[in-house]
N, C-alpha and C positions, 0 to 999 in steps of 0.2 A: 604352263597349264603344271599343276600337282596330281598328286599319283592318284588321288582322294577324289579326286573327279572322274577315274578311269572304274574307282570300285563301285557295286553295288551290293548293299548288307546282305542281300539274298540269294547271292550266289559262295558265300562266304559260309563257310559249316568250321565245326568245332569236334574232333570223332573219338570216343576214349573206345569204342572197338576194334577189335583185327582186323585190319582187311587188309588182302594184299591190291596189288597197283592197281588192277582193272575195277575193281572195288570204288577205291577212291575216284580212280577216273570217270566209274557210270554216277556216280553221286555229284560230282561235278558237271557233266554232262547233262547231266539231268536239272541238273539248280538252272543251266546256264539257258539252252533250249526252253526252260517253262517262259522266261519272260524275254528273249530273243528271237529274231526271225532268222535262223541258220538253214543255207542249206539242206544240211546235213545234220542231224538227229541220234539219239538214241546211240545201238550198239555198231554200226558203221559209222559215228564220230567216235565214239571208246578204238573201236577197231584202228582206226587213221594215227590217231592219240600214241597206241600202243608202235605200232608201224614207225611213227617218227622214235619213237626208243631206243629200235631196233640200227638205228643209223650212228646215233654218237647219243652220248650220255647228256640227259637234261639236268644229271644230280653237278650241286657243287659242294665241294669241302665245308664247308659254312653250314649244311644241313637244309637247304633247300634245291629243292626238284621245279624247273619250269621247264611244263614240254611246251611245245608250240604247234597252232595246226594254222596254217594259210591257205582262205579258199575262195577260192571262185565265186563271185557271186554273192559276195558278203561287204558292207561297203564302212566297217565299225572296224572298233575293237575292244574284245569282253575280256576280263578276267574274272576266275574264278578261283578261289584260296583255302583252302584244307590244312585248319589245325592242329595236329595227329599227337595224342597222346602214346601211340606203339609207332614208332618209327617204318616206317619205308625200306626193303633196305636196296640201294639200288649200286649192285656192284660192289659193294663194298663201302659205301657211304649210306652214312643213316640220314633220312630223312624226314621232318617233322614240321616241313612244310611246304606243301605242292602248292605252285602256282601257273595257273593253266589259261596261256592267251591266245585265243583266238583274235585272226582279222584278217583282212585283206591283205592279198600280195603287192601288192602299190607302199606297204606301211612299213618297210624293214627300218625305218629311222627311228620311229614311233617303239616300233619294238627294241630295236636295241638300247634308245634310253631310257626304255621300262625296263627292261631288265637290269640295265645297270644304276637305277634307281632301287630293285630290291635285292641287287647283292648286296649293295650298301645297307640297309636295312640289314639284312641277315647276317653282317658283321657283329651288329652291337648286339651283345648275348641279354642285354637288361631288356632292351625293348623283346626281344624274342621270344624273352618267357613273362612278359606281359602281354604280348598278342597271344599266344599260344595259350593262357589262362582265361581269357578275356571272358566277358560273355555268352557272348554271339557275337555277331557280323557288325552288327550299328553299335559296339560298342569298341571294333575293329578300326571301322569308316571314322570313328570320333576322334580313336588316338590317332590317327594317320594325318586325318585333317588339321589336327592342331597342330603337329610337326609340321604341316606345309611342305611336303615332301617335294620337288625339283623330278622334274624327266627332259628337262632341256638339256642337260649338260650329257656332254658327249661322253659315250663307253672311251675306258682307257683300260692299260694294262694291271689298274690297279684292280678292274672288276673281273679278271679274266685269269692273272694269270697263278702261278701253284706257290704259295702261300709257305707251303712244309716245305722246307728247303732243303735236301744233301748236300753239305757242303764239307771238305777236307782243310786238313793243316798244311802248311808250307815243309811243314818237318817229316811229317808222314812218310813211312817207305813206301815205295810201290807196292811192293807185295799186298799192303794196305788199301795201296790205290785199286788195285786189281780184286781185290774181294770186293770193294763195294759196289768194282762198274758190275759185277758179275752182279751179285744177290741181290741188285735195285736193278737190276736191267738199263742201265745207262749208259748216253753216251759222251756227253760231258761233265765235269762238276765243278762248282765253283769253291776258287779258295780264301779264304778266310784267316782272320786269326783268331789270338781266345775271344775277342771283344766281338765277332760279327762283324769285322769290315771287310770289307771286299778287296782282295789283294790281283785274282785274273783267275787263272783258268786252266783246267786239265781238260782233256776233251784222249778219247780213247785211241787216235791215229798218235798222236806225239805218246801214246804208252807203247803201240807197236812199234815207234820207227826205235826206240831203245835197242829191237833187237834186229836193229840191221846198220852192217857195219857202213859207217861213211863213204869207204868207196864204195859198194854196189850204187850209192845216190846219186854215183857220176857215169854211172854208166846207161847205155842206149836197151840194152836186153839183159836179162837175165836167166834167160826160158837154160841156162846151158845149170844153174846151180839147184835143176831139180832134186837131187842128192841129197843139196846141203840141209843139214841138220834144220828143223823149222826155228826159226828166229831163239836160237842159242846164245847166243848174248842178252837175250832177256832173262831168261831165266836163271843166268851169273847176275844177274845186276838187280833185281827183283829186291831183295834183302839188303841191297848197300844204295842205292839211288835212294833221293825223298824225291816226292812231290814237289819243292820249289828246284828241283835240278830240270826239270822237262817240261813246266808250268810254263804258257804264257802270260806276263804283268802284263801289257801293252792291250787288252782285246778291250773293243768298245763294248759297253752297255748301258743299257735302258733305264731310264728313271718309271716311278710309278704313273705319274701325271701324262704318260706320253701315249699319244692315238693311236688308235689301230694302222689308221692308213700310215702315221709315221712310223708305223713298226715295221711292217708290212715294205715299205718301200727299205726300210735299213736290210734287214734280211734278203731281200735282191741285192741292193748296192754291194754289200758286203758278203754275201753267199753265203749266211750263215741260216743253219737250219732253228739252233736257238740263242737265247738273250739269258743274261744276270742282269737279273734287279735292282737298283740302288737308287736308293735316298739321298737326300739332302747332306745328308751330315757320313754317306760315305758306308753305313750301312745295308748288306746283303737283305733284302726282303724279299723277293722272289725270283722264278724262273720262266721263262715263256717260252716255248716252240712255235712253230710255221705248225705243226699238227693240233694246239690249240687254241688256233685263231683260225685254222680250218673248220671246229669241230664246235666248238664254243659260239663265234661269230656267222661263219659264211652257212656252213652247214643249219644252224641254229633254228 
């Protein structure tokens, strides 16, 4: 099956007006309901879509939002698209392309594969510009039909990982690491060289451990230290030690083509809630967390 097989040009709009999210959803819902028998339509459908948005974000960094509703009593999958000259703001993410998917509750595999195909498309800036400036829905379908975009491919980490990666150099001081962890609200940071090659990672626990004397780690109970100056050693070492002194160099990483089930297995097996994603040449290309999988796949 190809992506174009699921598209109806009558449910594809190009909008130059300044609209809010609810207005865009109304436009798409009206187009879809006009040509499909849905159990719920109109304002009730729009409210369901908006409620789904409150549960987790449906927007991605590439400028696409993919709201999705699974309906009881609806045995099909339909897609509506809105290409927006004036982008919507999804909590800081500017969205020019909204793809509304309505499906039955048993088609999760089709949905995930469809999302994977749409995400791959959204990464092609030239194609996105062409679709945004197409004359109408018929031209959009013709363009996508010519590309023959399959939707059988399984969703992988490359489809959901965070690509705007924050990393740190091994020679950076712990004071720099401290500032980075705090300003970006991070619990771990990949370590890379000047060429972006993955070297390892450093996390908040390794940072805090600097402030704990080695002898304390050998004790069973440290309740007697309540009057001890909190992590006094850490404050002394922040400007002396470097990231390379505390980083972990043998951390496992995942590849962009790792499937979601494989990633979940690795996280559970190694008790890790986050992984660096590294390509075949050793370059850090993204990071993925358990929460990314939960929000973008499980609760999508």
